[in-house]
C-alpha positions as a Python dict, from the first residue, in 0.01 Angstrom:
ca = {
    (1, 'X'): (0, 0, 0),
    (2, 'X'): (27, -376, -62),
    (3, 'X'): (-27, -621, 220),
    (4, 'X'): (105, -971, 278),
    (5, 'X'): (-96, -1277, 181),
    (6, 'X'): (108, -1513, 396),
    (7, 'X'): (348, -1488, 690),
    (8, 'X'): (602, -1768, 728),
    (9, 'X'): (758, -1792, 1074),
    (10, 'X'): (1057, -2002, 1173),
    (11, 'X'): (961, -2098, 1528),
    (12, 'X'): (1266, -2315, 1588),
    (13, 'X'): (1377, -2422, 1935),
    (14, 'X'): (1637, -2199, 2095),
    (15, 'X'): (1912, -2460, 2056),
    (16, 'X'): (1874, -2448, 1676),
    (17, 'X'): (1865, -2069, 1641),
    (18, 'X'): (2139, -2012, 1900),
    (19, 'X'): (2354, -2286, 1749),
    (20, 'X'): (2328, -2129, 1404),
    (21, 'X'): (2402, -1783, 1545),
    (22, 'X'): (2708, -1910, 1732),
    (23, 'X'): (2834, -2099, 1427),
    (24, 'X'): (2805, -1788, 1206),
    (25, 'X'): (2960, -1558, 1467),
    (26, 'X'): (3255, -1785, 1545),
    (27, 'X'): (3316, -1839, 1174),
    (28, 'X'): (3325, -1462, 1118),
    (29, 'X'): (3557, -1423, 1415),
    (30, 'X'): (3801, -1691, 1297),
    (31, 'X'): (3800, -1594, 929),
    (32, 'X'): (3782, -1218, 999),
    (33, 'X'): (3488, -1188, 761),
    (34, 'X'): (3334, -845, 719),
    (35, 'X'): (2987, -835, 875),
    (36, 'X'): (2834, -506, 761),
    (37, 'X'): (2972, -164, 677),
    (38, 'X'): (3318, -322, 681),
    (39, 'X'): (3297, -421, 1049),
    (40, 'X'): (3506, -720, 1157),
    (41, 'X'): (3387, -945, 1440),
    (42, 'X'): (3607, -952, 1750),
    (43, 'X'): (3579, -1152, 2069),
    (44, 'X'): (3527, -829, 2263),
    (45, 'X'): (3237, -728, 2037),
    (46, 'X'): (3091, -1078, 2037),
    (47, 'X'): (3073, -1081, 2418),
    (48, 'X'): (2969, -717, 2467),
    (49, 'X'): (2634, -637, 2631),
    (50, 'X'): (2497, -504, 2300),
    (51, 'X'): (2621, -798, 2090),
    (52, 'X'): (2403, -1015, 1873),
    (53, 'X'): (2441, -1300, 2125),
    (54, 'X'): (2292, -1092, 2407),
    (55, 'X'): (2026, -965, 2168),
    (56, 'X'): (1929, -1327, 2096),
    (57, 'X'): (1874, -1403, 2465),
    (58, 'X'): (1675, -1083, 2521),
    (59, 'X'): (1455, -1106, 2212),
    (60, 'X'): (1393, -1479, 2162),
    (61, 'X'): (1094, -1520, 2399),
    (62, 'X'): (931, -1197, 2281),
    (63, 'X'): (959, -1286, 1913),
    (64, 'X'): (835, -1641, 1973),
    (65, 'X'): (530, -1508, 2159),
    (66, 'X'): (458, -1258, 1881),
    (67, 'X'): (465, -1525, 1610),
    (68, 'X'): (238, -1754, 1810),
    (69, 'X'): (-3, -1469, 1883),
    (70, 'X'): (-21, -1387, 1511),
    (71, 'X'): (-99, -1750, 1432),
    (72, 'X'): (-373, -1763, 1697),
    (73, 'X'): (-553, -1462, 1547),
    (74, 'X'): (-815, -1565, 1296),
    (75, 'X'): (-758, -1273, 1065),
    (76, 'X'): (-570, -1238, 739),
    (77, 'X'): (-295, -1293, 643),
    (78, 'X'): (-249, -1663, 710),
    (79, 'X'): (46, -1743, 938),
    (80, 'X'): (246, -2063, 900),
    (81, 'X'): (485, -2151, 1181),
    (82, 'X'): (751, -2411, 1127),
    (83, 'X'): (920, -2569, 1426),
    (84, 'X'): (1201, -2749, 1242),
    (85, 'X'): (1413, -2714, 929),
    (86, 'X'): (1271, -3048, 810),
    (87, 'X'): (916, -2909, 827),
    (88, 'X'): (1021, -2612, 614),
    (89, 'X'): (1180, -2847, 358),
    (90, 'X'): (863, -3057, 338),
    (91, 'X'): (651, -2744, 286),
    (92, 'X'): (886, -2603, 22),
    (93, 'X'): (901, -2935, -163),
    (94, 'X'): (520, -2940, -172),
    (95, 'X'): (504, -2602, -348),
    (96, 'X'): (616, -2745, -683),
}
């Protein structure tokens, strides 16, 4: 089985990740875009206790802690955490 050489984590502040999630969800709601398996977003589904919005609030701290714990470990693979979209752009531009 192959293993990863590098883990890239997007450790953005909550306002960025939540803002992007809200923008995508509202856009799907307004334009009635199919999400997956032909499902169409509705306001009822968007605000339900098992919605992606609630999932974001429940999982954000746990996932952030996991990424930071991986980076703190001194084992392979290397873990890069980026805290802003601009930092990702700078890194990607430097790969050329």
